[in-house]
mmCIF file of the N, C-alpha and C atoms, coordinates in Angstrom:
data_MODEL
# 
_entry.id   MODEL 
# 
loop_
_atom_site.group_PDB 
_atom_site.id 
_atom_site.type_symbol 
_atom_site.label_atom_id 
_atom_site.label_alt_id 
_atom_site.label_comp_id 
_atom_site.label_asym_id 
_atom_site.label_entity_id 
_atom_site.label_seq_id 
_atom_site.pdbx_PDB_ins_code 
_atom_site.Cartn_x 
_atom_site.Cartn_y 
_atom_site.Cartn_z 
_atom_site.occupancy 
_atom_site.B_iso_or_equiv 
_atom_site.pdbx_formal_charge 
_atom_site.auth_seq_id 
_atom_site.auth_comp_id 
_atom_site.auth_asym_id 
_atom_site.auth_atom_id 
_atom_site.pdbx_PDB_model_num 
ATOM 1   N N  . MET A 1 1  ? 103.899 108.368 88.549  1.00 0.00 ? 1  MET A N  1 
ATOM 2   C CA . MET A 1 1  ? 102.696 108.484 89.332  1.00 0.00 ? 1  MET A CA 1 
ATOM 3   C C  . MET A 1 1  ? 102.353 107.179 90.045  1.00 0.00 ? 1  MET A C  1 
ATOM 4   N N  . MET A 1 2  ? 103.011 106.089 89.632  1.00 0.00 ? 2  MET A N  1 
ATOM 5   C CA . MET A 1 2  ? 102.782 104.803 90.293  1.00 0.00 ? 2  MET A CA 1 
ATOM 6   C C  . MET A 1 2  ? 103.510 104.737 91.636  1.00 0.00 ? 2  MET A C  1 
ATOM 7   N N  . GLY A 1 3  ? 104.510 105.615 91.828  1.00 0.00 ? 3  GLY A N  1 
ATOM 8   C CA . GLY A 1 3  ? 105.290 105.591 93.056  1.00 0.00 ? 3  GLY A CA 1 
ATOM 9   C C  . GLY A 1 3  ? 106.627 104.898 92.889  1.00 0.00 ? 3  GLY A C  1 
ATOM 10  N N  . LEU A 1 4  ? 107.084 104.798 91.653  1.00 0.00 ? 4  LEU A N  1 
ATOM 11  C CA . LEU A 1 4  ? 108.279 104.030 91.331  1.00 0.00 ? 4  LEU A CA 1 
ATOM 12  C C  . LEU A 1 4  ? 109.041 104.769 90.233  1.00 0.00 ? 4  LEU A C  1 
ATOM 13  N N  . TYR A 1 5  ? 110.263 105.228 90.534  1.00 0.00 ? 5  TYR A N  1 
ATOM 14  C CA . TYR A 1 5  ? 111.039 106.003 89.571  1.00 0.00 ? 5  TYR A CA 1 
ATOM 15  C C  . TYR A 1 5  ? 112.479 105.518 89.507  1.00 0.00 ? 5  TYR A C  1 
ATOM 16  N N  . PRO A 1 6  ? 113.091 105.505 88.299  1.00 0.00 ? 6  PRO A N  1 
ATOM 17  C CA . PRO A 1 6  ? 114.515 105.153 88.196  1.00 0.00 ? 6  PRO A CA 1 
ATOM 18  C C  . PRO A 1 6  ? 115.326 106.139 89.028  1.00 0.00 ? 6  PRO A C  1 
ATOM 19  N N  . ASP A 1 7  ? 116.231 105.637 89.836  1.00 0.00 ? 7  ASP A N  1 
ATOM 20  C CA . ASP A 1 7  ? 117.022 106.495 90.719  1.00 0.00 ? 7  ASP A CA 1 
ATOM 21  C C  . ASP A 1 7  ? 118.141 107.194 89.961  1.00 0.00 ? 7  ASP A C  1 
ATOM 22  N N  . CYS A 1 8  ? 118.801 106.464 89.077  1.00 0.00 ? 8  CYS A N  1 
ATOM 23  C CA . CYS A 1 8  ? 119.950 107.002 88.360  1.00 0.00 ? 8  CYS A CA 1 
ATOM 24  C C  . CYS A 1 8  ? 120.061 106.269 87.023  1.00 0.00 ? 8  CYS A C  1 
ATOM 25  N N  . SER A 1 9  ? 120.281 107.000 85.959  1.00 0.00 ? 9  SER A N  1 
ATOM 26  C CA . SER A 1 9  ? 120.417 106.369 84.637  1.00 0.00 ? 9  SER A CA 1 
ATOM 27  C C  . SER A 1 9  ? 121.504 105.306 84.655  1.00 0.00 ? 9  SER A C  1 
ATOM 28  N N  . GLY A 1 10 ? 121.204 104.162 84.100  1.00 0.00 ? 10 GLY A N  1 
ATOM 29  C CA . GLY A 1 10 ? 122.164 103.074 84.017  1.00 0.00 ? 10 GLY A CA 1 
ATOM 30  C C  . GLY A 1 10 ? 122.236 102.214 85.261  1.00 0.00 ? 10 GLY A C  1 
ATOM 31  N N  . LYS A 1 11 ? 121.565 102.606 86.317  1.00 0.00 ? 11 LYS A N  1 
ATOM 32  C CA . LYS A 1 11 ? 121.557 101.839 87.559  1.00 0.00 ? 11 LYS A CA 1 
ATOM 33  C C  . LYS A 1 11 ? 120.206 101.135 87.661  1.00 0.00 ? 11 LYS A C  1 
ATOM 34  N N  . LYS A 1 12 ? 120.212 99.852  87.937  1.00 0.00 ? 12 LYS A N  1 
ATOM 35  C CA . LYS A 1 12 ? 118.967 99.074  87.978  1.00 0.00 ? 12 LYS A CA 1 
ATOM 36  C C  . LYS A 1 12 ? 118.339 99.144  89.364  1.00 0.00 ? 12 LYS A C  1 
ATOM 37  N N  . GLU A 1 13 ? 117.995 100.375 89.772  1.00 0.00 ? 13 GLU A N  1 
ATOM 38  C CA . GLU A 1 13 ? 117.395 100.595 91.086  1.00 0.00 ? 13 GLU A CA 1 
ATOM 39  C C  . GLU A 1 13 ? 116.336 101.689 90.945  1.00 0.00 ? 13 GLU A C  1 
ATOM 40  N N  . TYR A 1 14 ? 115.244 101.532 91.693  1.00 0.00 ? 14 TYR A N  1 
ATOM 41  C CA . TYR A 1 14 ? 114.132 102.466 91.612  1.00 0.00 ? 14 TYR A CA 1 
ATOM 42  C C  . TYR A 1 14 ? 113.860 103.081 92.980  1.00 0.00 ? 14 TYR A C  1 
ATOM 43  N N  . ALA A 1 15 ? 113.633 104.387 92.997  1.00 0.00 ? 15 ALA A N  1 
ATOM 44  C CA . ALA A 1 15 ? 113.244 105.090 94.216  1.00 0.00 ? 15 ALA A CA 1 
ATOM 45  C C  . ALA A 1 15 ? 111.739 104.939 94.389  1.00 0.00 ? 15 ALA A C  1 
ATOM 46  N N  . LEU A 1 16 ? 111.309 104.788 95.643  1.00 0.00 ? 16 LEU A N  1 
ATOM 47  C CA . LEU A 1 16 ? 109.889 104.631 95.944  1.00 0.00 ? 16 LEU A CA 1 
ATOM 48  C C  . LEU A 1 16 ? 109.352 105.923 96.548  1.00 0.00 ? 16 LEU A C  1 
ATOM 49  N N  . VAL A 1 17 ? 108.255 106.404 95.992  1.00 0.00 ? 17 VAL A N  1 
ATOM 50  C CA . VAL A 1 17 ? 107.574 107.603 96.476  1.00 0.00 ? 17 VAL A CA 1 
ATOM 51  C C  . VAL A 1 17 ? 106.085 107.284 96.546  1.00 0.00 ? 17 VAL A C  1 
ATOM 52  N N  . SER A 1 18 ? 105.304 108.194 97.117  1.00 0.00 ? 18 SER A N  1 
ATOM 53  C CA . SER A 1 18 ? 103.875 107.908 97.251  1.00 0.00 ? 18 SER A CA 1 
ATOM 54  C C  . SER A 1 18 ? 103.206 107.857 95.880  1.00 0.00 ? 18 SER A C  1 
ATOM 55  N N  . SER A 1 19 ? 102.293 106.947 95.745  1.00 0.00 ? 19 SER A N  1 
ATOM 56  C CA . SER A 1 19 ? 101.563 106.729 94.504  1.00 0.00 ? 19 SER A CA 1 
ATOM 57  C C  . SER A 1 19 ? 100.249 107.502 94.537  1.00 0.00 ? 19 SER A C  1 
ATOM 58  N N  . VAL A 1 20 ? 99.802  107.979 93.388  1.00 0.00 ? 20 VAL A N  1 
ATOM 59  C CA . VAL A 1 20 ? 98.504  108.641 93.328  1.00 0.00 ? 20 VAL A CA 1 
ATOM 60  C C  . VAL A 1 20 ? 97.372  107.629 93.170  1.00 0.00 ? 20 VAL A C  1 
ATOM 61  N N  . PHE A 1 21 ? 97.723  106.377 92.922  1.00 0.00 ? 21 PHE A N  1 
ATOM 62  C CA . PHE A 1 21 ? 96.727  105.322 92.722  1.00 0.00 ? 21 PHE A CA 1 
ATOM 63  C C  . PHE A 1 21 ? 96.606  104.455 93.973  1.00 0.00 ? 21 PHE A C  1 
ATOM 64  N N  . ASP A 1 22 ? 95.420  103.899 94.189  1.00 0.00 ? 22 ASP A N  1 
ATOM 65  C CA . ASP A 1 22 ? 95.212  102.961 95.295  1.00 0.00 ? 22 ASP A CA 1 
ATOM 66  C C  . ASP A 1 22 ? 95.870  101.617 94.993  1.00 0.00 ? 22 ASP A C  1 
ATOM 67  N N  . LYS A 1 23 ? 95.824  101.222 93.722  1.00 0.00 ? 23 LYS A N  1 
ATOM 68  C CA . LYS A 1 23 ? 96.395  99.928  93.339  1.00 0.00 ? 23 LYS A CA 1 
ATOM 69  C C  . LYS A 1 23 ? 96.823  99.967  91.869  1.00 0.00 ? 23 LYS A C  1 
ATOM 70  N N  . VAL A 1 24 ? 98.006  99.425  91.604  1.00 0.00 ? 24 VAL A N  1 
ATOM 71  C CA . VAL A 1 24 ? 98.529  99.309  90.242  1.00 0.00 ? 24 VAL A CA 1 
ATOM 72  C C  . VAL A 1 24 ? 98.987  97.870  90.058  1.00 0.00 ? 24 VAL A C  1 
ATOM 73  N N  . GLU A 1 25 ? 98.571  97.251  88.970  1.00 0.00 ? 25 GLU A N  1 
ATOM 74  C CA . GLU A 1 25 ? 99.022  95.894  88.649  1.00 0.00 ? 25 GLU A CA 1 
ATOM 75  C C  . GLU A 1 25 ? 99.790  95.932  87.336  1.00 0.00 ? 25 GLU A C  1 
ATOM 76  N N  . ILE A 1 26 ? 101.037 95.482  87.382  1.00 0.00 ? 26 ILE A N  1 
ATOM 77  C CA . ILE A 1 26 ? 101.865 95.405  86.185  1.00 0.00 ? 26 ILE A CA 1 
ATOM 78  C C  . ILE A 1 26 ? 101.957 93.936  85.806  1.00 0.00 ? 26 ILE A C  1 
ATOM 79  N N  . VAL A 1 27 ? 101.383 93.592  84.669  1.00 0.00 ? 27 VAL A N  1 
ATOM 80  C CA . VAL A 1 27 ? 101.398 92.203  84.200  1.00 0.00 ? 27 VAL A CA 1 
ATOM 81  C C  . VAL A 1 27 ? 102.761 91.937  83.567  1.00 0.00 ? 27 VAL A C  1 
ATOM 82  N N  . LEU A 1 28 ? 103.423 90.892  84.047  1.00 0.00 ? 28 LEU A N  1 
ATOM 83  C CA . LEU A 1 28 ? 104.748 90.526  83.551  1.00 0.00 ? 28 LEU A CA 1 
ATOM 84  C C  . LEU A 1 28 ? 104.620 89.478  82.454  1.00 0.00 ? 28 LEU A C  1 
ATOM 85  N N  . ASN A 1 29 ? 105.327 89.680  81.379  1.00 0.00 ? 29 ASN A N  1 
ATOM 86  C CA . ASN A 1 29 ? 105.281 88.785  80.226  1.00 0.00 ? 29 ASN A CA 1 
ATOM 87  C C  . ASN A 1 29 ? 105.853 87.417  80.612  1.00 0.00 ? 29 ASN A C  1 
ATOM 88  N N  . PRO A 1 30 ? 105.051 86.346  80.493  1.00 0.00 ? 30 PRO A N  1 
ATOM 89  C CA . PRO A 1 30 ? 105.511 85.005  80.891  1.00 0.00 ? 30 PRO A CA 1 
ATOM 90  C C  . PRO A 1 30 ? 106.668 84.472  80.045  1.00 0.00 ? 30 PRO A C  1 
ATOM 91  N N  . ASN A 1 31 ? 106.925 85.085  78.900  1.00 0.00 ? 31 ASN A N  1 
ATOM 92  C CA . ASN A 1 31 ? 108.063 84.673  78.076  1.00 0.00 ? 31 ASN A CA 1 
ATOM 93  C C  . ASN A 1 31 ? 109.397 85.106  78.692  1.00 0.00 ? 31 ASN A C  1 
ATOM 94  N N  . PHE A 1 32 ? 109.337 86.077  79.602  1.00 0.00 ? 32 PHE A N  1 
ATOM 95  C CA . PHE A 1 32 ? 110.566 86.623  80.170  1.00 0.00 ? 32 PHE A CA 1 
ATOM 96  C C  . PHE A 1 32 ? 110.628 86.570  81.694  1.00 0.00 ? 32 PHE A C  1 
ATOM 97  N N  . TYR A 1 33 ? 109.478 86.443  82.364  1.00 0.00 ? 33 TYR A N  1 
ATOM 98  C CA . TYR A 1 33 ? 109.437 86.509  83.825  1.00 0.00 ? 33 TYR A CA 1 
ATOM 99  C C  . TYR A 1 33 ? 108.760 85.280  84.408  1.00 0.00 ? 33 TYR A C  1 
ATOM 100 N N  . LYS A 1 34 ? 109.212 84.862  85.568  1.00 0.00 ? 34 LYS A N  1 
ATOM 101 C CA . LYS A 1 34 ? 108.651 83.674  86.228  1.00 0.00 ? 34 LYS A CA 1 
ATOM 102 C C  . LYS A 1 34 ? 107.288 83.960  86.849  1.00 0.00 ? 34 LYS A C  1 
ATOM 103 N N  . GLU A 1 35 ? 107.137 85.144  87.436  1.00 0.00 ? 35 GLU A N  1 
ATOM 104 C CA . GLU A 1 35 ? 105.888 85.488  88.107  1.00 0.00 ? 35 GLU A CA 1 
ATOM 105 C C  . GLU A 1 35 ? 104.913 86.175  87.151  1.00 0.00 ? 35 GLU A C  1 
ATOM 106 N N  . GLU A 1 36 ? 103.651 86.209  87.557  1.00 0.00 ? 36 GLU A N  1 
ATOM 107 C CA . GLU A 1 36 ? 102.585 86.736  86.714  1.00 0.00 ? 36 GLU A CA 1 
ATOM 108 C C  . GLU A 1 36 ? 102.491 88.262  86.740  1.00 0.00 ? 36 GLU A C  1 
ATOM 109 N N  . LYS A 1 37 ? 102.683 88.872  87.954  1.00 0.00 ? 37 LYS A N  1 
ATOM 110 C CA . LYS A 1 37 ? 102.528 90.323  88.037  1.00 0.00 ? 37 LYS A CA 1 
ATOM 111 C C  . LYS A 1 37 ? 103.271 90.929  89.221  1.00 0.00 ? 37 LYS A C  1 
ATOM 112 N N  . PHE A 1 38 ? 103.456 92.238  89.135  1.00 0.00 ? 38 PHE A N  1 
ATOM 113 C CA . PHE A 1 38 ? 104.016 93.054  90.200  1.00 0.00 ? 38 PHE A CA 1 
ATOM 114 C C  . PHE A 1 38 ? 102.925 94.054  90.573  1.00 0.00 ? 38 PHE A C  1 
ATOM 115 N N  . VAL A 1 39 ? 102.582 94.130  91.864  1.00 0.00 ? 39 VAL A N  1 
ATOM 116 C CA . VAL A 1 39 ? 101.464 94.953  92.326  1.00 0.00 ? 39 VAL A CA 1 
ATOM 117 C C  . VAL A 1 39 ? 101.971 96.022  93.288  1.00 0.00 ? 39 VAL A C  1 
ATOM 118 N N  . ILE A 1 40 ? 101.462 97.246  93.120  1.00 0.00 ? 40 ILE A N  1 
ATOM 119 C CA . ILE A 1 40 ? 101.743 98.345  94.045  1.00 0.00 ? 40 ILE A CA 1 
ATOM 120 C C  . ILE A 1 40 ? 100.419 98.739  94.683  1.00 0.00 ? 40 ILE A C  1 
ATOM 121 N N  . GLU A 1 41 ? 100.347 98.702  96.018  1.00 0.00 ? 41 GLU A N  1 
ATOM 122 C CA . GLU A 1 41 ? 99.131  99.080  96.744  1.00 0.00 ? 41 GLU A CA 1 
ATOM 123 C C  . GLU A 1 41 ? 99.464  100.198 97.724  1.00 0.00 ? 41 GLU A C  1 
ATOM 124 N N  . THR A 1 42 ? 98.512  101.108 97.913  1.00 0.00 ? 42 THR A N  1 
ATOM 125 C CA . THR A 1 42 ? 98.684  102.148 98.928  1.00 0.00 ? 42 THR A CA 1 
ATOM 126 C C  . THR A 1 42 ? 97.582  102.043 99.970  1.00 0.00 ? 42 THR A C  1 
ATOM 127 N N  . SER A 1 43 ? 97.863  102.568 101.146 1.00 0.00 ? 43 SER A N  1 
ATOM 128 C CA . SER A 1 43 ? 96.894  102.548 102.239 1.00 0.00 ? 43 SER A CA 1 
ATOM 129 C C  . SER A 1 43 ? 96.140  103.868 102.297 1.00 0.00 ? 43 SER A C  1 
ATOM 130 N N  . LYS A 1 44 ? 95.820  104.424 101.151 1.00 0.00 ? 44 LYS A N  1 
ATOM 131 C CA . LYS A 1 44 ? 95.192  105.740 101.063 1.00 0.00 ? 44 LYS A CA 1 
ATOM 132 C C  . LYS A 1 44 ? 93.742  105.695 101.524 1.00 0.00 ? 44 LYS A C  1 
ATOM 133 N N  . ARG A 1 45 ? 93.497  106.220 102.719 1.00 0.00 ? 45 ARG A N  1 
ATOM 134 C CA . ARG A 1 45 ? 92.131  106.295 103.238 1.00 0.00 ? 45 ARG A CA 1 
ATOM 135 C C  . ARG A 1 45 ? 91.561  107.703 103.057 1.00 0.00 ? 45 ARG A C  1 
ATOM 136 N N  . SER A 1 46 ? 92.427  108.614 102.659 1.00 0.00 ? 46 SER A N  1 
ATOM 137 C CA . SER A 1 46 ? 92.047  110.009 102.505 1.00 0.00 ? 46 SER A CA 1 
ATOM 138 C C  . SER A 1 46 ? 92.877  110.604 101.373 1.00 0.00 ? 46 SER A C  1 
ATOM 139 N N  . SER A 1 47 ? 92.360  111.626 100.719 1.00 0.00 ? 47 SER A N  1 
ATOM 140 C CA . SER A 1 47 ? 93.072  112.221 99.589  1.00 0.00 ? 47 SER A CA 1 
ATOM 141 C C  . SER A 1 47 ? 94.249  113.087 100.013 1.00 0.00 ? 47 SER A C  1 
ATOM 142 N N  . ASN A 1 48 ? 94.401  113.384 101.314 1.00 0.00 ? 48 ASN A N  1 
ATOM 143 C CA . ASN A 1 48 ? 95.512  114.231 101.760 1.00 0.00 ? 48 ASN A CA 1 
ATOM 144 C C  . ASN A 1 48 ? 96.659  113.439 102.401 1.00 0.00 ? 48 ASN A C  1 
ATOM 145 N N  . LEU A 1 49 ? 96.765  112.163 102.103 1.00 0.00 ? 49 LEU A N  1 
ATOM 146 C CA . LEU A 1 49 ? 97.872  111.348 102.604 1.00 0.00 ? 49 LEU A CA 1 
ATOM 147 C C  . LEU A 1 49 ? 98.936  111.244 101.511 1.00 0.00 ? 49 LEU A C  1 
ATOM 148 N N  . PHE A 1 50 ? 100.088 111.881 101.754 1.00 0.00 ? 50 PHE A N  1 
ATOM 149 C CA . PHE A 1 50 ? 101.120 111.949 100.730 1.00 0.00 ? 50 PHE A CA 1 
ATOM 150 C C  . PHE A 1 50 ? 102.458 111.372 101.154 1.00 0.00 ? 50 PHE A C  1 
ATOM 151 N N  . PHE A 1 51 ? 102.699 111.247 102.450 1.00 0.00 ? 51 PHE A N  1 
ATOM 152 C CA . PHE A 1 51 ? 104.009 110.857 102.954 1.00 0.00 ? 51 PHE A CA 1 
ATOM 153 C C  . PHE A 1 51 ? 104.042 109.368 103.302 1.00 0.00 ? 51 PHE A C  1 
ATOM 154 N N  . ILE A 1 52 ? 105.150 108.721 102.995 1.00 0.00 ? 52 ILE A N  1 
ATOM 155 C CA . ILE A 1 52 ? 105.290 107.296 103.284 1.00 0.00 ? 52 ILE A CA 1 
ATOM 156 C C  . ILE A 1 52 ? 105.747 107.101 104.724 1.00 0.00 ? 52 ILE A C  1 
ATOM 157 N N  . SER A 1 53 ? 105.003 106.313 105.473 1.00 0.00 ? 53 SER A N  1 
ATOM 158 C CA . SER A 1 53 ? 105.403 105.999 106.855 1.00 0.00 ? 53 SER A CA 1 
ATOM 159 C C  . SER A 1 53 ? 106.096 104.643 106.939 1.00 0.00 ? 53 SER A C  1 
ATOM 160 N N  . ARG A 1 54 ? 105.739 103.749 106.007 1.00 0.00 ? 54 ARG A N  1 
ATOM 161 C CA . ARG A 1 54 ? 106.329 102.407 106.005 1.00 0.00 ? 54 ARG A CA 1 
ATOM 162 C C  . ARG A 1 54 ? 106.148 101.782 104.619 1.00 0.00 ? 54 ARG A C  1 
ATOM 163 N N  . ILE A 1 55 ? 107.103 100.926 104.253 1.00 0.00 ? 55 ILE A N  1 
ATOM 164 C CA . ILE A 1 55 ? 107.041 100.231 102.969 1.00 0.00 ? 55 ILE A CA 1 
ATOM 165 C C  . ILE A 1 55 ? 107.260 98.749  103.214 1.00 0.00 ? 55 ILE A C  1 
ATOM 166 N N  . GLU A 1 56 ? 106.422 97.926  102.608 1.00 0.00 ? 56 GLU A N  1 
ATOM 167 C CA . GLU A 1 56 ? 106.595 96.469  102.671 1.00 0.00 ? 56 GLU A CA 1 
ATOM 168 C C  . GLU A 1 56 ? 106.679 95.920  101.251 1.00 0.00 ? 56 GLU A C  1 
ATOM 169 N N  . PHE A 1 57 ? 107.596 94.984  101.057 1.00 0.00 ? 57 PHE A N  1 
ATOM 170 C CA . PHE A 1 57 ? 107.661 94.253  99.796  1.00 0.00 ? 57 PHE A CA 1 
ATOM 171 C C  . PHE A 1 57 ? 107.555 92.781  100.126 1.00 0.00 ? 57 PHE A C  1 
ATOM 172 N N  . ASN A 1 58 ? 106.504 92.148  99.625  1.00 0.00 ? 58 ASN A N  1 
ATOM 173 C CA . ASN A 1 58 ? 106.210 90.735  99.913  1.00 0.00 ? 58 ASN A CA 1 
ATOM 174 C C  . ASN A 1 58 ? 106.177 90.461  101.413 1.00 0.00 ? 58 ASN A C  1 
ATOM 175 N N  . GLY A 1 59 ? 105.548 91.391  102.162 1.00 0.00 ? 59 GLY A N  1 
ATOM 176 C CA . GLY A 1 59 ? 105.333 91.199  103.592 1.00 0.00 ? 59 GLY A CA 1 
ATOM 177 C C  . GLY A 1 59 ? 106.494 91.566  104.496 1.00 0.00 ? 59 GLY A C  1 
ATOM 178 N N  . LYS A 1 60 ? 107.600 92.050  103.944 1.00 0.00 ? 60 LYS A N  1 
ATOM 179 C CA . LYS A 1 60 ? 108.760 92.421  104.758 1.00 0.00 ? 60 LYS A CA 1 
ATOM 180 C C  . LYS A 1 60 ? 109.060 93.906  104.589 1.00 0.00 ? 60 LYS A C  1 
ATOM 181 N N  . ASN A 1 61 ? 109.432 94.571  105.691 1.00 0.00 ? 61 ASN A N  1 
ATOM 182 C CA . ASN A 1 61 ? 109.805 95.974  105.623 1.00 0.00 ? 61 ASN A CA 1 
ATOM 183 C C  . ASN A 1 61 ? 110.969 96.153  104.659 1.00 0.00 ? 61 ASN A C  1 
ATOM 184 N N  . THR A 1 62 ? 110.919 97.220  103.898 1.00 0.00 ? 62 THR A N  1 
ATOM 185 C CA . THR A 1 62 ? 111.957 97.483  102.905 1.00 0.00 ? 62 THR A CA 1 
ATOM 186 C C  . THR A 1 62 ? 112.293 98.969  102.899 1.00 0.00 ? 62 THR A C  1 
ATOM 187 N N  . PRO A 1 63 ? 113.500 99.353  102.469 1.00 0.00 ? 63 PRO A N  1 
ATOM 188 C CA . PRO A 1 63 ? 113.856 100.776 102.389 1.00 0.00 ? 63 PRO A CA 1 
ATOM 189 C C  . PRO A 1 63 ? 113.160 101.444 101.197 1.00 0.00 ? 63 PRO A C  1 
ATOM 190 N N  . TYR A 1 64 ? 113.516 102.675 100.927 1.00 0.00 ? 64 TYR A N  1 
ATOM 191 C CA . TYR A 1 64 ? 112.873 103.468 99.883  1.00 0.00 ? 64 TYR A CA 1 
ATOM 192 C C  . TYR A 1 64 ? 113.396 103.165 98.480  1.00 0.00 ? 64 TYR A C  1 
ATOM 193 N N  . PHE A 1 65 ? 114.004 102.008 98.280  1.00 0.00 ? 65 PHE A N  1 
ATOM 194 C CA . PHE A 1 65 ? 114.530 101.627 96.976  1.00 0.00 ? 65 PHE A CA 1 
ATOM 195 C C  . PHE A 1 65 ? 114.235 100.155 96.703  1.00 0.00 ? 65 PHE A C  1 
ATOM 196 N N  . LEU A 1 66 ? 114.012 99.827  95.425  1.00 0.00 ? 66 LEU A N  1 
ATOM 197 C CA . LEU A 1 66 ? 113.879 98.437  94.986  1.00 0.00 ? 66 LEU A CA 1 
ATOM 198 C C  . LEU A 1 66 ? 114.790 98.225  93.799  1.00 0.00 ? 66 LEU A C  1 
ATOM 199 N N  . LYS A 1 67 ? 115.376 97.061  93.727  1.00 0.00 ? 67 LYS A N  1 
ATOM 200 C CA . LYS A 1 67 ? 116.213 96.700  92.587  1.00 0.00 ? 67 LYS A CA 1 
ATOM 201 C C  . LYS A 1 67 ? 115.326 96.143  91.469  1.00 0.00 ? 67 LYS A C  1 
ATOM 202 N N  . HIS A 1 68 ? 115.794 96.270  90.251  1.00 0.00 ? 68 HIS A N  1 
ATOM 203 C CA . HIS A 1 68 ? 115.021 95.812  89.097  1.00 0.00 ? 68 HIS A CA 1 
ATOM 204 C C  . HIS A 1 68 ? 114.665 94.322  89.202  1.00 0.00 ? 68 HIS A C  1 
ATOM 205 N N  . ASN A 1 69 ? 115.609 93.505  89.677  1.00 0.00 ? 69 ASN A N  1 
ATOM 206 C CA . ASN A 1 69 ? 115.327 92.064  89.753  1.00 0.00 ? 69 ASN A CA 1 
ATOM 207 C C  . ASN A 1 69 ? 114.230 91.754  90.772  1.00 0.00 ? 69 ASN A C  1 
ATOM 208 N N  . GLN A 1 70 ? 114.033 92.614  91.781  1.00 0.00 ? 70 GLN A N  1 
ATOM 209 C CA . GLN A 1 70 ? 112.926 92.414  92.719  1.00 0.00 ? 70 GLN A CA 1 
ATOM 210 C C  . GLN A 1 70 ? 111.592 92.653  92.020  1.00 0.00 ? 70 GLN A C  1 
ATOM 211 N N  . ILE A 1 71 ? 111.520 93.689  91.235  1.00 0.00 ? 71 ILE A N  1 
ATOM 212 C CA . ILE A 1 71 ? 110.294 93.991  90.494  1.00 0.00 ? 71 ILE A CA 1 
ATOM 213 C C  . ILE A 1 71 ? 110.031 92.907  89.458  1.00 0.00 ? 71 ILE A C  1 
ATOM 214 N N  . ALA A 1 72 ? 111.075 92.513  88.729  1.00 0.00 ? 72 ALA A N  1 
ATOM 215 C CA . ALA A 1 72 ? 110.944 91.475  87.698  1.00 0.00 ? 72 ALA A CA 1 
ATOM 216 C C  . ALA A 1 72 ? 110.552 90.133  88.298  1.00 0.00 ? 72 ALA A C  1 
ATOM 217 N N  . GLY A 1 73 ? 110.859 89.921  89.583  1.00 0.00 ? 73 GLY A N  1 
ATOM 218 C CA . GLY A 1 73 ? 110.491 88.686  90.264  1.00 0.00 ? 73 GLY A CA 1 
ATOM 219 C C  . GLY A 1 73 ? 109.045 88.656  90.715  1.00 0.00 ? 73 GLY A C  1 
ATOM 220 N N  . GLY A 1 74 ? 108.322 89.779  90.509  1.00 0.00 ? 74 GLY A N  1 
ATOM 221 C CA . GLY A 1 74 ? 106.918 89.849  90.895  1.00 0.00 ? 74 GLY A CA 1 
ATOM 222 C C  . GLY A 1 74 ? 106.746 90.015  92.386  1.00 0.00 ? 74 GLY A C  1 
ATOM 223 N N  . GLY A 1 75 ? 105.530 90.268  92.800  1.00 0.00 ? 75 GLY A N  1 
ATOM 224 C CA . GLY A 1 75 ? 105.234 90.406  94.214  1.00 0.00 ? 75 GLY A CA 1 
ATOM 225 C C  . GLY A 1 75 ? 104.339 91.592  94.489  1.00 0.00 ? 75 GLY A C  1 
ATOM 226 N N  . ILE A 1 76 ? 104.218 91.906  95.785  1.00 0.00 ? 76 ILE A N  1 
ATOM 227 C CA . ILE A 1 76 ? 103.341 92.990  96.222  1.00 0.00 ? 76 ILE A CA 1 
ATOM 228 C C  . ILE A 1 76 ? 104.150 94.013  96.999  1.00 0.00 ? 76 ILE A C  1 
ATOM 229 N N  . LEU A 1 77 ? 104.091 95.254  96.538  1.00 0.00 ? 77 LEU A N  1 
ATOM 230 C CA . LEU A 1 77 ? 104.717 96.394  97.214  1.00 0.00 ? 77 LEU A CA 1 
ATOM 231 C C  . LEU A 1 77 ? 103.598 97.187  97.868  1.00 0.00 ? 77 LEU A C  1 
ATOM 232 N N  . LYS A 1 78 ? 103.664 97.354  99.199  1.00 0.00 ? 78 LYS A N  1 
ATOM 233 C CA . LYS A 1 78 ? 102.647 98.115  99.926  1.00 0.00 ? 78 LYS A CA 1 
ATOM 234 C C  . LYS A 1 78 ? 103.263 99.389  100.488 1.00 0.00 ? 78 LYS A C  1 
ATOM 235 N N  . LEU A 1 79 ? 102.638 100.521 100.149 1.00 0.00 ? 79 LEU A N  1 
ATOM 236 C CA . LEU A 1 79 ? 103.064 101.824 100.629 1.00 0.00 ? 79 LEU A CA 1 
ATOM 237 C C  . LEU A 1 79 ? 102.042 102.308 101.660 1.00 0.00 ? 79 LEU A C  1 
ATOM 238 N N  . TYR A 1 80 ? 102.492 102.474 102.893 1.00 0.00 ? 80 TYR A N  1 
ATOM 239 C CA . TYR A 1 80 ? 101.616 102.969 103.962 1.00 0.00 ? 80 TYR A CA 1 
ATOM 240 C C  . TYR A 1 80 ? 101.813 104.470 104.068 1.00 0.00 ? 80 TYR A C  1 
ATOM 241 N N  . LEU A 1 81 ? 100.751 105.233 103.802 1.00 0.00 ? 81 LEU A N  1 
ATOM 242 C CA . LEU A 1 81 ? 100.838 106.683 103.720 1.00 0.00 ? 81 LEU A CA 1 
ATOM 243 C C  . LEU A 1 81 ? 100.269 107.374 104.948 1.00 0.00 ? 81 LEU A C  1 
ATOM 244 N N  . THR A 1 82 ? 100.809 108.559 105.216 1.00 0.00 ? 82 THR A N  1 
ATOM 245 C CA . THR A 1 82 ? 100.372 109.377 106.337 1.00 0.00 ? 82 THR A CA 1 
ATOM 246 C C  . THR A 1 82 ? 100.343 110.839 105.896 1.00 0.00 ? 82 THR A C  1 
ATOM 247 N N  . ASP A 1 83 ? 99.811  111.717 106.735 1.00 0.00 ? 83 ASP A N  1 
ATOM 248 C CA . ASP A 1 83 ? 99.781  113.137 106.384 1.00 0.00 ? 83 ASP A CA 1 
ATOM 249 C C  . ASP A 1 83 ? 100.963 113.909 106.962 1.00 0.00 ? 83 ASP A C  1 
ATOM 250 N N  . LYS A 1 84 ? 101.878 113.202 107.634 1.00 0.00 ? 84 LYS A N  1 
ATOM 251 C CA . LYS A 1 84 ? 103.042 113.875 108.256 1.00 0.00 ? 84 LYS A CA 1 
ATOM 252 C C  . LYS A 1 84 ? 104.321 113.204 107.875 1.00 0.00 ? 84 LYS A C  1 
# 
């Protein structure tokens, strides 16, 4: 429901889909990760926006997949949603 799902068992890659939440913050354990958190934000201005029109990770356009090391490195994932 966060908008992030494992793509294939054993593969360290996640498929990105629309999130039901406006914002999700995943706090990363400082004993294992350099950054403090990984954040997922959506541009949901209406409850009927379900389709992704654009994805940004740390301010750069990205495809519909993220690797585990990108998430573990922390940052901000922005999902721009539309009704079409």
